[in-house]
All heavy atoms as an XYZ file, in Angstrom:
867
protein
N     -29.835    -16.609      9.157
C     -28.467    -16.183      8.934
C     -27.837    -17.095      7.874
O     -27.887    -18.308      7.984
C     -27.684    -16.257     10.239
C     -26.271    -15.826     10.104
S     -25.222    -15.957     11.582
C     -26.267    -15.347     12.854
N     -27.254    -16.472      6.876
C     -26.587    -17.222      5.813
C     -25.279    -17.819      6.326
O     -24.625    -17.243      7.192
C     -26.305    -16.308      4.626
N     -24.910    -18.945      5.788
C     -23.634    -19.568      6.150
C     -22.626    -19.323      5.033
O     -22.994    -19.036      3.893
C     -23.791    -21.085      6.371
O     -24.275    -21.675      5.161
C     -24.752    -21.382      7.505
N     -21.344    -19.385      5.376
C     -20.295    -19.260      4.383
C     -19.357    -20.434      4.467
O     -19.251    -21.090      5.499
C     -19.412    -18.020      4.555
C     -19.625    -16.930      5.471
C     -18.296    -16.318      5.886
C     -20.301    -15.887      4.604
N     -18.644    -20.611      3.395
C     -17.597    -21.622      3.392
C     -16.330    -20.996      3.971
O     -16.212    -19.765      4.052
C     -17.303    -22.100      1.957
O     -16.758    -21.003      1.211
C     -18.564    -22.630      1.273
N     -15.390    -21.824      4.336
C     -14.114    -21.314      4.829
C     -13.422    -20.498      3.729
O     -12.819    -19.458      4.014
C     -13.202    -22.457      5.289
C     -11.891    -21.975      5.864
S     -12.075    -20.815      7.231
C     -12.093    -21.930      8.602
N     -13.549    -20.923      2.497
C     -12.950    -20.169      1.378
C     -13.549    -18.760      1.295
O     -12.825    -17.787      1.098
C     -13.189    -20.920      0.069
C     -12.558    -20.245     -1.130
C     -12.779    -21.050     -2.403
O     -12.102    -22.080     -2.568
O     -13.625    -20.616     -3.205
N     -14.846    -18.630      1.469
C     -15.490    -17.316      1.451
C     -15.006    -16.459      2.622
O     -14.709    -15.274      2.457
C     -17.010    -17.454      1.496
C     -17.600    -18.020      0.229
C     -19.059    -18.395      0.371
O     -19.453    -18.913      1.450
O     -19.819    -18.170     -0.588
N     -14.915    -17.044      3.808
C     -14.434    -16.317      4.987
C     -13.021    -15.796      4.770
O     -12.713    -14.653      5.093
C     -14.495    -17.218      6.221
C     -13.823    -16.620      7.432
C     -14.425    -15.602      8.137
C     -12.585    -17.073      7.849
C     -13.807    -15.039      9.249
C     -11.957    -16.523      8.952
C     -12.576    -15.505      9.652
N     -12.164    -16.615      4.196
C     -10.760    -16.239      4.012
C     -10.569    -15.141      2.969
O      -9.510    -14.529      2.903
C      -9.913    -17.460      3.677
C      -9.746    -18.453      4.840
C      -9.005    -19.701      4.379
C      -9.059    -17.806      6.028
N     -11.593    -14.850      2.178
C     -11.503    -13.724      1.230
C     -11.491    -12.391      1.972
O     -11.007    -11.396      1.451
C     -12.667    -13.771      0.250
C     -12.525    -14.915     -0.749
C     -13.629    -14.932     -1.762
N     -13.662    -13.664     -2.489
C     -14.759    -13.177     -3.046
N     -15.904    -13.815     -2.949
N     -14.715    -12.027     -3.698
N     -12.029    -12.363      3.192
C     -11.993    -11.151      4.003
C     -10.644    -11.138      4.717
O     -10.380    -11.964      5.581
C     -13.154    -11.113      5.024
C     -13.081     -9.842      5.863
C     -14.492    -11.226      4.325
N      -9.793    -10.201      4.330
C      -8.429    -10.154      4.860
C      -8.392     -9.224      6.078
O      -8.338     -8.007      5.938
C      -7.478     -9.672      3.771
C      -6.017     -9.880      4.128
O      -5.720    -10.349      5.246
O      -5.162     -9.551      3.278
N      -8.445     -9.823      7.266
C      -8.411     -9.077      8.524
C      -7.005     -9.186      9.106
O      -6.489    -10.294      9.253
C      -9.440     -9.628      9.505
C     -10.871     -9.429      9.054
S     -12.061    -10.171     10.181
C     -11.906    -11.900      9.723
N      -6.423     -8.022      9.451
C      -5.054     -7.988      9.948
C      -4.951     -7.153     11.217
O      -5.781     -6.291     11.480
C      -4.121     -7.375      8.901
C      -4.113     -8.049      7.553
C      -3.371     -9.358      7.581
N      -3.364     -9.970      6.275
C      -2.285    -10.429      5.669
N      -1.104    -10.348      6.265
N      -2.369    -10.988      4.494
N      -3.888     -7.395     11.956
C      -3.584     -6.623     13.158
C      -2.656     -5.474     12.778
O      -1.680     -5.668     12.055
C      -2.900     -7.515     14.221
C      -2.449     -6.680     15.412
C      -3.827     -8.621     14.650
N      -2.996     -4.290     13.275
C      -2.159     -3.126     13.038
C      -2.035     -2.297     14.301
O      -2.801     -2.465     15.250
N      -1.058     -1.388     14.309
C      -0.842     -0.497     15.446
C      -1.156      0.932     15.012
O      -0.646      1.411     13.996
C       0.596     -0.581     15.949
C       0.830      0.270     17.203
C       2.232      0.119     17.768
N       2.684     -1.239     17.908
C       2.356     -2.063     18.918
N       1.553     -1.655     19.878
N       2.836     -3.287     18.956
N      -1.995      1.610     15.791
C      -2.324      3.001     15.506
C      -1.075      3.842     15.770
O      -0.535      3.829     16.880
C      -3.500      3.490     16.378
C      -3.783      4.968     16.121
C      -4.751      2.645     16.126
N      -0.612      4.555     14.733
C       0.587      5.386     14.873
C       0.244      6.873     14.913
O       1.072      7.691     15.314
C       1.617      5.094     13.757
C       2.163      3.679     13.893
C       1.042      5.331     12.376
N      -0.970      7.205     14.508
C      -1.428      8.598     14.541
C      -2.948      8.591     14.582
O      -3.587      7.743     13.955
C      -0.932      9.321     13.289
C      -1.316     10.768     13.190
C      -0.690     11.377     11.943
N      -1.304     12.644     11.604
C      -1.186     13.235     10.424
N      -0.473     12.668      9.459
N      -1.774     14.388     10.196
N      -3.514      9.518     15.323
C      -4.978      9.636     15.413
C      -5.328     11.098     15.650
O      -4.669     11.779     16.436
C      -5.513      8.773     16.552
N      -6.358     11.553     14.966
C      -6.825     12.926     15.170
C      -8.315     13.009     14.847
O      -8.836     12.170     14.107
C      -6.013     13.910     14.337
C      -6.007     13.646     12.869
C      -5.007     14.523     12.122
O      -3.839     14.577     12.517
O      -5.431     15.148     11.135
N      -8.998     13.984     15.398
C     -10.431     14.135     15.118
C     -10.678     14.363     13.624
O      -9.867     14.975     12.933
C     -10.824     15.382     15.915
C      -9.776     15.524     16.957
C      -8.509     14.984     16.349
N     -11.798     13.840     13.159
C     -12.214     14.047     11.770
C     -13.257     15.160     11.775
O     -14.427     14.924     12.040
C     -12.802     12.761     11.198
C     -13.043     12.802      9.729
N     -13.382     13.936      9.038
C     -12.989     11.820      8.806
C     -13.536     13.651      7.766
N     -13.302     12.376      7.595
N     -12.833     16.391     11.498
C     -13.723     17.541     11.665
C     -14.895     17.591     10.698
O     -15.914     18.209     11.001
C     -12.798     18.745     11.452
C     -11.697     18.224     10.605
C     -11.524     16.776     11.002
N     -14.805     16.915      9.555
C     -15.871     16.996      8.561
C     -16.839     15.819      8.595
O     -17.822     15.813      7.864
C     -15.260     17.131      7.177
C     -14.509     18.467      7.021
C     -13.870     18.648      5.669
N     -14.783     18.380      4.585
C     -14.396     18.075      3.347
N     -13.115     18.026      3.051
N     -15.277     17.838      2.404
N     -16.592     14.830      9.419
C     -17.475     13.662      9.485
C     -18.822     14.029     10.113
O     -18.891     14.880     10.989
C     -16.805     12.552     10.290
N     -19.883     13.371      9.647
C     -21.227     13.631     10.183
C     -21.385     13.110     11.610
O     -22.057     13.711     12.421
C     -22.293     12.982      9.292
C     -22.507     13.716      7.983
C     -23.604     13.090      7.155
N     -23.177     11.774      6.685
C     -23.906     10.672      6.756
N     -25.119     10.695      7.238
N     -23.440      9.530      6.308
N     -20.787     11.949     11.910
C     -20.841     11.376     13.256
C     -19.462     11.508     13.886
O     -18.469     11.567     13.173
C     -21.269      9.908     13.173
C     -22.694      9.787     12.618
C     -23.225      8.394     12.633
N     -23.291      7.903     14.005
C     -23.401      6.633     14.315
N     -23.464      5.719     13.372
N     -23.454      6.257     15.570
N     -19.381     11.527     15.221
C     -18.073     11.697     15.885
C     -17.072     10.625     15.426
O     -17.251      9.443     15.702
C     -18.398     11.560     17.368
C     -19.858     11.842     17.475
C     -20.464     11.383     16.185
N     -16.064     11.055     14.704
C     -15.120     10.120     14.088
C     -13.682     10.567     14.299
O     -13.414     11.731     14.599
C     -15.392     10.020     12.580
O     -16.690      9.559     12.330
N     -12.795      9.609     14.103
C     -11.363      9.872     14.170
C     -10.707      9.429     12.869
O     -11.112      8.430     12.271
C     -10.726      9.110     15.336
C     -11.225      9.451     16.729
C     -10.589      8.517     17.758
C     -10.941     10.903     17.068
N      -9.700     10.174     12.449
C      -8.836      9.755     11.350
C      -7.682      8.979     11.979
O      -7.027      9.484     12.893
C      -8.295     10.969     10.601
S      -9.568     11.955      9.794
N      -7.468      7.759     11.504
C      -6.419      6.901     12.055
C      -5.402      6.560     10.977
O      -5.770      6.340      9.816
C      -7.013      5.595     12.593
C      -8.121      5.687     13.633
C      -8.629      4.293     13.969
C      -7.635      6.393     14.874
N      -4.147      6.500     11.366
C      -3.075      5.987     10.537
C      -2.595      4.727     11.266
O      -2.174      4.797     12.421
C      -1.949      7.008     10.399
C      -2.316      8.156      9.512
C      -1.944      8.324      8.204
C      -3.106      9.303      9.848
N      -2.471      9.498      7.714
C      -3.188     10.124      8.706
C      -3.778      9.713     11.003
C      -3.892     11.314      8.682
C      -4.483     10.915     10.985
C      -4.533     11.697      9.837
N      -2.657      3.589     10.582
C      -2.410      2.292     11.215
C      -1.287      1.569     10.478
O      -1.344      1.399      9.254
C      -3.690      1.430     11.200
C      -4.852      2.203     11.852
C      -3.451      0.096     11.894
C      -6.219      1.601     11.570
N      -0.280      1.132     11.234
C       0.862      0.399     10.672
C       0.564     -1.094     10.720
O       0.383     -1.665     11.800
C       2.121      0.725     11.476
C       3.364      0.046     10.925
O       3.285     -0.636      9.876
O       4.424      0.197     11.558
N       0.531     -1.719      9.540
C       0.285     -3.157      9.434
C       1.561     -3.939      9.133
O       1.508     -5.074      8.678
C      -0.770     -3.449      8.358
C      -2.139     -2.961      8.742
C      -2.591     -1.730      8.316
C      -2.968     -3.729      9.536
C      -3.847     -1.268      8.665
C      -4.218     -3.279      9.905
C      -4.670     -2.046      9.469
N       2.710     -3.338      9.387
C       3.979     -4.029      9.165
C       4.478     -3.857      7.746
O       3.839     -3.218      6.907
N       5.653     -4.440      7.454
C       6.330     -4.191      6.180
C       5.568     -4.669      4.947
O       5.680     -4.077      3.886
C       7.671     -4.900      6.324
C       7.533     -5.815      7.484
C       6.431     -5.285      8.342
N       4.792     -5.714      5.056
C       4.087     -6.255      3.883
C       2.992     -5.311      3.399
O       2.808     -5.126      2.193
C       3.485     -7.617      4.226
C       2.753     -8.265      3.070
C       2.102     -9.584      3.459
O       2.607    -10.265      4.370
O       1.080     -9.909      2.842
N       2.264     -4.683      4.318
C       1.125     -3.836      3.963
C       1.438     -2.358      4.154
O       0.995     -1.511      3.391
C      -0.120     -4.241      4.788
C      -0.512     -5.679      4.438
C      -1.275     -3.283      4.547
C      -1.570     -6.266      5.344
N       2.202     -2.025      5.175
C       2.560     -0.638      5.446
C       1.498      0.097      6.247
O       0.637     -0.511      6.881
N       1.558      1.416      6.203
C       0.618      2.261      6.942
C      -0.586      2.536      6.053
O      -0.435      2.931      4.892
C       1.276      3.587      7.381
C       0.261      4.511      8.029
C       2.437      3.310      8.334
N      -1.763      2.307      6.608
C      -3.026      2.578      5.917
C      -3.882      3.489      6.791
O      -3.709      3.552      8.009
C      -3.791      1.281      5.648
C      -3.058      0.278      4.786
C      -3.145      0.643      3.304
N      -2.347     -0.225      2.481
C      -2.786     -1.327      1.875
N      -4.038     -1.697      2.021
N      -1.981     -2.046      1.129
N      -4.816      4.175      6.162
C      -5.672      5.120      6.873
C      -7.078      4.568      7.048
O      -7.537      3.725      6.279
C      -5.753      6.449      6.104
O      -6.210      6.188      4.771
C      -4.419      7.148      6.085
N      -7.755      5.091      8.086
C      -9.141      4.714      8.341
C      -9.880      5.861      9.014
O      -9.344      6.505      9.916
C      -9.204      3.479      9.254
O     -10.548      3.081      9.449
N     -11.099      6.117      8.561
C     -12.002      7.013      9.264
C     -12.915      6.109     10.078
O     -13.621      5.266      9.517
C     -12.816      7.844      8.278
O     -13.769      8.617      8.968
N     -12.884      6.256     11.388
C     -13.629      5.353     12.262
C     -14.491      6.145     13.247
O     -14.030      7.120     13.838
C     -12.657      4.451     13.018
N     -15.727      5.702     13.423
C     -16.662      6.381     14.322
C     -16.379      5.973     15.768
O     -17.100      5.200     16.378
C     -18.098      6.051     13.928
C     -18.455      6.594     12.570
C     -19.841      6.195     12.122
O     -20.561      5.495     12.809
N     -20.215      6.643     10.945
N     -15.301      6.548     16.294
C     -14.814      6.173     17.622
C     -14.754      7.343     18.596
O     -14.490      7.139     19.785
C     -13.391      5.592     17.506
C     -13.210      4.377     16.606
C     -11.730      4.069     16.444
C     -13.963      3.189     17.165
N     -14.975      8.555     18.123
C     -14.702      9.756     18.925
C     -15.599      9.897     20.148
O     -15.235     10.606     21.084
C     -14.802     11.010     18.063
N     -16.733      9.229     20.175
C     -17.588      9.347     21.357
C     -17.170      8.382     22.469
O     -17.697      8.430     23.569
C     -19.066      9.179     20.999
C     -19.374      7.913     20.239
O     -18.450      7.142     19.928
O     -20.565      7.686     19.946
N     -16.182      7.521     22.192
C     -15.699      6.589     23.219
C     -14.193      6.695     23.466
O     -13.717      6.408     24.559
C     -16.065      5.164     22.817
C     -15.697      4.157     23.877
C     -16.219      2.779     23.547
N     -15.832      1.882     24.587
C     -16.573      1.545     25.617
N     -17.779      2.022     25.732
N     -16.132      0.720     26.522
N     -13.422      7.057     22.448
C     -11.963      7.072     22.547
C     -11.409      8.462     22.225
O     -11.907      9.137     21.335
C     -11.339      6.074     21.565
C     -11.760      4.643     21.786
C     -12.785      4.070     21.039
C     -11.123      3.851     22.733
C     -13.168      2.754     21.230
C     -11.498      2.527     22.937
C     -12.526      1.990     22.177
O     -12.905      0.684     22.359
N     -10.353      8.853     22.927
C      -9.612     10.074     22.615
C      -8.440      9.682     21.703
O      -7.854      8.610     21.876
C      -9.091     10.733     23.892
C     -10.207     11.284     24.779
C      -9.687     12.057     25.992
N      -8.484     11.523     26.611
C      -8.460     10.541     27.516
N      -9.578      9.975     27.925
N      -7.316     10.130     28.029
N      -8.081     10.547     20.764
C      -6.993     10.195     19.843
C      -5.718      9.755     20.552
O      -5.117      8.742     20.178
C      -6.764     11.493     19.051
C      -8.073     12.193     19.102
C      -8.659     11.859     20.454
N      -5.318     10.491     21.597
C      -4.049     10.179     22.264
C      -4.051      8.819     22.960
O      -2.994      8.208     23.138
C      -3.662     11.284     23.256
C      -4.658     11.530     24.362
C      -5.780     12.507     24.030
O      -5.952     12.895     22.854
O      -6.509     12.877     24.973
N      -5.219      8.308     23.348
C      -5.238      6.996     23.995
C      -5.187      5.855     22.988
O      -4.866      4.722     23.349
C      -6.448      6.846     24.921
C      -7.767      6.681     24.238
C      -8.931      6.603     25.199
O      -9.051      5.596     25.924
O      -9.716      7.550     25.211
N      -5.463      6.143     21.727
C      -5.413      5.101     20.699
C      -4.014      4.921     20.124
O      -3.662      3.821     19.689
C      -6.396      5.408     19.573
C      -7.864      5.244     19.933
C      -8.733      5.637     18.754
C      -8.158      3.827     20.365
N      -3.224      5.981     20.100
C      -1.877      5.884     19.529
C      -1.072      4.845     20.312
O      -1.009      4.878     21.534
C      -1.175      7.261     19.533
C       0.283      7.134     19.106
C      -1.916      8.233     18.630
N      -0.521      3.901     19.575
C       0.248      2.818     20.183
C      -0.550      1.554     20.412
O       0.020      0.507     20.710
N      -1.865      1.625     20.270
C      -2.680      0.434     20.545
C      -2.864     -0.418     19.288
O      -2.803      0.070     18.163
C      -4.031      0.827     21.131
O      -4.796      1.532     20.190
N      -3.061     -1.705     19.527
C      -3.321     -2.644     18.443
C      -4.812     -2.641     18.114
O      -5.653     -2.534     19.011
C      -2.893     -4.059     18.840
C      -1.407     -4.279     19.070
C      -1.166     -5.697     19.578
C      -0.617     -4.027     17.797
N      -5.131     -2.779     16.822
C      -6.504     -2.882     16.358
C      -6.572     -3.971     15.300
O      -5.545     -4.417     14.788
C      -7.028     -1.549     15.775
C      -7.091     -0.469     16.838
C      -6.202     -1.096     14.589
N      -7.782     -4.370     14.969
C      -8.009     -5.332     13.894
C      -8.817     -4.623     12.822
O      -9.789     -3.925     13.121
C      -8.744     -6.578     14.414
C      -7.872     -7.284     15.449
C      -9.100     -7.513     13.260
C      -8.550     -8.420     16.168
N      -8.396     -4.802     11.562
C      -9.075     -4.125     10.462
C      -9.137     -5.027      9.233
O      -8.276     -5.880      9.025
C      -8.354     -2.831     10.116
N     -10.152     -4.797      8.417
C     -10.242     -5.435      7.102
C      -9.397     -4.583      6.164
O      -9.616     -3.372      6.056
C     -11.704     -5.502      6.607
C     -11.766     -6.070      5.196
C     -12.558     -6.335      7.559
N      -8.427     -5.214      5.497
C      -7.481     -4.454      4.681
C      -7.695     -4.623      3.179
O      -6.974     -4.011      2.394
C      -6.013     -4.790      5.054
C      -5.719     -4.433      6.500
C      -5.694     -6.251      4.769
N      -8.683     -5.410      2.766
C      -8.851     -5.623      1.325
C     -10.174     -5.088      0.770
O     -10.676     -5.566     -0.230
C      -8.637     -7.090      0.940
C      -9.655     -8.042      1.535
O     -10.248     -7.774      2.573
N      -9.838     -9.181      0.898
N     -10.718     -4.041      1.403
C     -11.817     -3.288      0.799
C     -11.208     -2.195     -0.073
O     -10.096     -1.722      0.208
C     -12.695     -2.621      1.870
C     -13.632     -3.549      2.584
C     -13.833     -3.414      3.947
C     -14.332     -4.531      1.913
C     -14.709     -4.249      4.620
C     -15.204     -5.375      2.579
C     -15.396     -5.231      3.928
N     -11.937     -1.718     -1.091
C     -11.403     -0.582     -1.855
C     -11.417      0.684     -1.009
O     -12.260      0.830     -0.110
C     -12.364     -0.472     -3.045
C     -13.607     -1.157     -2.618
C     -13.209     -2.192     -1.606
N     -10.512      1.627     -1.275
C     -10.516      2.898     -0.532
C     -11.841      3.626     -0.710
O     -12.494      3.515     -1.750
C      -9.368      3.687     -1.164
C      -8.502      2.668     -1.808
C      -9.415      1.557     -2.243
N     -12.218      4.377      0.332
C     -13.482      5.107      0.324
C     -13.216      6.527      0.824
O     -12.515      6.712      1.817
C     -14.469      4.397      1.253
C     -15.824      5.017      1.319
C     -16.731      4.195      2.225
C     -18.106      4.816      2.311
N     -19.002      4.046      3.157
N     -13.798      7.512      0.156
C     -13.662      8.893      0.585
C     -14.742      9.180      1.619
O     -15.930      9.107      1.316
C     -13.795      9.841     -0.609
C     -13.488     11.264     -0.242
O     -13.877     11.753      0.813
N     -12.802     11.952     -1.121
N     -14.316      9.482      2.844
C     -15.246      9.778      3.935
C     -15.053     11.246      4.317
O     -14.093     11.594      4.995
C     -15.002      8.855      5.151
C     -15.965      9.190      6.277
C     -15.104      7.391      4.758
N     -15.949     12.083      3.843
C     -15.911     13.520      4.155
C     -14.530     14.135      3.921
O     -13.996     14.838      4.761
C     -16.386     13.763      5.582
N     -13.940     13.804      2.756
C     -12.659     14.391      2.397
C     -11.428     13.659      2.896
O     -10.310     14.094      2.646
N     -11.601     12.531      3.589
C     -10.478     11.738      4.094
C     -10.564     10.353      3.460
O     -11.612      9.708      3.502
C     -10.554     11.634      5.623
C      -9.406     10.891      6.251
C      -8.180     11.508      6.448
C      -9.560      9.570      6.645
C      -7.128     10.826      7.024
C      -8.514      8.878      7.236
C      -7.294      9.499      7.431
N      -9.468      9.881      2.878
C      -9.469      8.566      2.243
C      -9.298      7.484      3.300
O      -8.288      7.437      4.007
C      -8.364      8.456      1.168
C      -8.341      7.052      0.571
C      -8.590      9.494      0.085
N     -10.316      6.637      3.408
C     -10.309      5.529      4.360
C      -9.972      4.256      3.587
O     -10.731      3.825      2.721
C     -11.684      5.416      5.032
O     -11.666      4.485      6.076
N      -8.805      3.669      3.904
C      -8.312      2.511      3.161
C      -8.642      1.180      3.822
O      -8.606      0.142      3.154
C      -6.800      2.611      3.007
C      -6.351      3.851      2.265
C      -4.856      4.027      2.289
O      -4.292      4.239      3.395
O      -4.243      3.943      1.201
N      -8.892      1.189      5.116
C      -9.197     -0.046      5.843
C     -10.402      0.183      6.744
O     -10.718      1.314      7.105
C      -7.991     -0.541      6.692
C      -6.786     -0.800      5.804
C      -7.645      0.431      7.800
N     -11.062     -0.905      7.109
C     -12.216     -0.850      8.012
C     -11.809     -1.411      9.373
O     -11.540     -2.609      9.507
C     -13.385     -1.655      7.451
C     -14.607     -1.780      8.347
C     -15.270     -0.417      8.531
C     -15.588     -2.784      7.779
N     -11.722     -0.533     10.361
C     -11.391     -0.950     11.722
C     -12.627     -1.621     12.311
O     -13.749     -1.121     12.177
C     -10.960      0.264     12.573
C     -10.728     -0.128     14.014
C      -9.702      0.891     11.989
N     -12.427     -2.771     12.975
C     -13.554     -3.557     13.472
C     -13.884     -3.250     14.930
O     -13.001     -3.030     15.750
C     -13.244     -5.047     13.323
C     -12.997     -5.513     11.889
C     -12.650     -6.995     11.877
C     -14.202     -5.241     11.005
N     -15.169     -3.241     15.217
C     -15.645     -2.990     16.566
C     -17.063     -3.516     16.735
O     -17.687     -3.982     15.788
N     -17.553     -3.411     17.954
C     -18.890     -3.865     18.319
C     -19.561     -2.740     19.094
O     -18.929     -2.139     19.968
C     -18.809     -5.133     19.212
C     -20.175     -5.589     19.637
C     -18.054     -6.236     18.505
N     -20.833     -2.454     18.815
C     -21.496     -1.389     19.579
C     -21.811     -1.828     21.010
O     -22.196     -2.971     21.243
C     -22.785     -1.122     18.793
C     -23.029     -2.363     18.011
C     -21.699     -2.992     17.767
N     -21.633     -0.888     21.956
C     -22.042     -1.158     23.334
C     -23.538     -0.844     23.471
O     -24.212     -0.574     22.476
C     -21.173     -0.385     24.338
C     -21.332      1.123     24.259
O     -22.264      1.617     23.586
O     -20.519      1.831     24.887
N     -24.056     -0.871     24.698
C     -25.482     -0.642     24.930
C     -25.945      0.723     24.430
O     -27.101      0.902     24.041
C     -25.828     -0.744     26.426
C     -25.362     -1.995     27.120
C     -23.897     -1.934     27.552
O     -23.360     -0.839     27.860
O     -23.269     -2.998     27.548
N     -25.049      1.698     24.436
C     -25.381      3.059     23.995
C     -25.111      3.267     22.504
O     -25.313      4.364     21.993
C     -24.585      4.068     24.818
N     -24.630      2.235     21.809
C     -24.339      2.342     20.390
C     -22.955      2.864     20.067
O     -22.625      3.073     18.909
N     -22.111      3.072     21.105
C     -20.729      3.519     20.883
C     -19.868      2.323     20.495
O     -20.003      1.247     21.071
C     -20.178      4.181     22.133
C     -20.979      5.406     22.563
C     -20.526      5.939     23.885
N     -20.587      4.857     24.881
C     -20.072      4.917     26.097
N     -19.427      5.986     26.494
N     -20.186      3.904     26.924
N     -18.984      2.518     19.550
C     -18.158      1.419     19.051
C     -17.048      1.081     20.042
O     -16.289      1.951     20.462
C     -17.548      1.762     17.678
C     -16.629      0.646     17.200
C     -18.647      2.029     16.664
N     -16.971     -0.200     20.390
C     -15.889     -0.746     21.220
C     -14.988     -1.531     20.268
O     -15.447     -2.430     19.568
C     -16.442     -1.673     22.321
C     -15.311     -2.300     23.115
C     -17.404     -0.920     23.225
N     -13.719     -1.162     20.225
C     -12.780     -1.795     19.302
C     -12.538     -3.264     19.613
O     -12.470     -3.666     20.779
C     -11.441     -1.066     19.343
C     -11.426      0.314     18.710
C     -10.126      1.028     19.062
C     -11.601      0.218     17.208
N     -12.370     -4.052     18.558
C     -11.877     -5.424     18.692
C     -10.362     -5.333     18.680
O      -9.784     -4.745     17.765
C     -12.339     -6.289     17.528
C     -13.825     -6.516     17.366
C     -14.085     -7.446     16.181
C     -14.425     -7.089     18.627
N      -9.723     -5.891     19.710
C      -8.265     -5.777     19.825
C      -7.679     -7.074     20.379
O      -8.289     -7.714     21.229
C      -7.878     -4.654     20.784
C      -8.452     -3.320     20.468
C      -7.725     -2.271     21.256
N      -8.619     -1.393     21.980
C      -8.233     -0.280     22.551
N      -6.978      0.071     22.542
N      -9.083      0.485     23.171
N      -6.455     -7.405     19.954
C      -5.767     -8.535     20.577
C      -5.513     -8.230     22.055
O      -5.315     -7.065     22.417
C      -4.443     -8.629     19.819
C      -4.645     -7.850     18.569
C      -5.676     -6.804     18.884
N      -5.530     -9.234     22.903
C      -5.267     -8.995     24.329
C      -3.809     -9.236     24.704
O      -3.453     -9.232     25.875
C      -6.213     -9.812     25.205
C      -6.010    -11.304     25.089
O      -5.175    -11.737     24.263
O      -6.683    -12.045     25.813
N      -2.958     -9.406     23.681
C      -1.513     -9.557     23.899
C      -0.798     -9.015     22.664
O      -1.403     -8.863     21.601
C      -1.153    -11.028     24.117
N       0.487     -8.715     22.807
C       1.283     -8.256     21.665
C       1.379     -9.370     20.630
O       1.657    -10.527     20.985
C       2.690     -7.850     22.111
C       2.748     -6.502     22.777
C       2.431     -5.359     21.825
O       2.903     -5.345     20.669
O       1.712     -4.441     22.248
N       1.139     -9.032     19.394
C       1.269     -9.972     18.278
C       1.957     -9.203     17.129
O       1.971     -7.979     17.130
C      -0.099    -10.512     17.826
C      -0.712    -11.395     18.896
C      -1.061     -9.387     17.458
N       2.532     -9.929     16.168
C       3.225     -9.252     15.075
C       2.269     -8.391     14.242
O       1.141     -8.795     13.953
C       3.785    -10.406     14.227
C       3.840    -11.576     15.137
C       2.699    -11.398     16.101
N       2.757     -7.207     13.838
C       1.974     -6.344     12.971
C       1.746     -7.033     11.641
O       2.650     -7.670     11.097
C       2.690     -5.009     12.746
C       2.905     -4.151     13.979
C       3.576     -2.838     13.605
C       1.588     -3.885     14.703
N       0.537     -6.928     11.140
C       0.187     -7.556      9.878
C      -0.282     -8.986     10.031
O      -0.663     -9.623      9.053
N      -0.300     -9.502     11.279
C      -0.767    -10.860     11.497
C      -2.212    -11.018     11.025
O      -3.045    -10.162     11.266
N      -2.479    -12.120     10.336
C      -3.819    -12.362      9.774
C      -4.725    -12.999     10.803
O      -4.344    -13.902     11.536
C      -3.701    -13.257      8.561
C      -5.049    -13.437      7.884
C      -4.930    -13.591      6.426
N      -6.296    -13.546      5.875
C      -6.571    -13.897      4.670
N      -5.619    -14.306      3.859
N      -7.813    -13.846      4.226
N      -5.952    -12.495     10.847
C      -6.982    -13.038     11.733
C      -7.613    -14.234     11.028
O      -7.953    -14.162      9.854
C      -8.060    -11.974     12.042
C      -9.180    -12.571     12.866
C      -7.429    -10.769     12.737
N      -7.752    -15.328     11.757
C      -8.420    -16.514     11.202
C      -9.201    -17.215     12.259
O      -9.117    -16.894     13.420
C      -7.423    -17.457     10.531
C      -6.359    -17.987     11.463
C      -6.554    -19.150     12.177
C      -5.171    -17.293     11.632
C      -5.564    -19.635     13.031
C      -4.178    -17.768     12.483
C      -4.371    -18.927     13.179
């Protein structure tokens, strides 16, 4: 496993956001959701296509906090522009489990 410096780590801008809208992504190859995530006034609302539909329902995600990388370039995912990468870890079955704060924190807060 390669090591990084703290400066290299800090180039990855991970922030806390709140899901304000979620709906199924009908054109994605794998079960996915289109998410609209509010990262607070500095960053605003950004979109993400996330492979979460086999574990989460859209209505249960709305209002929840998530952690995402916000400084990747936008990517077109089956006709939906994904601006941020929502972070998660696969469970034993390969379904993505979201990384989330376990308490309320300010929107846009940087992960370090």
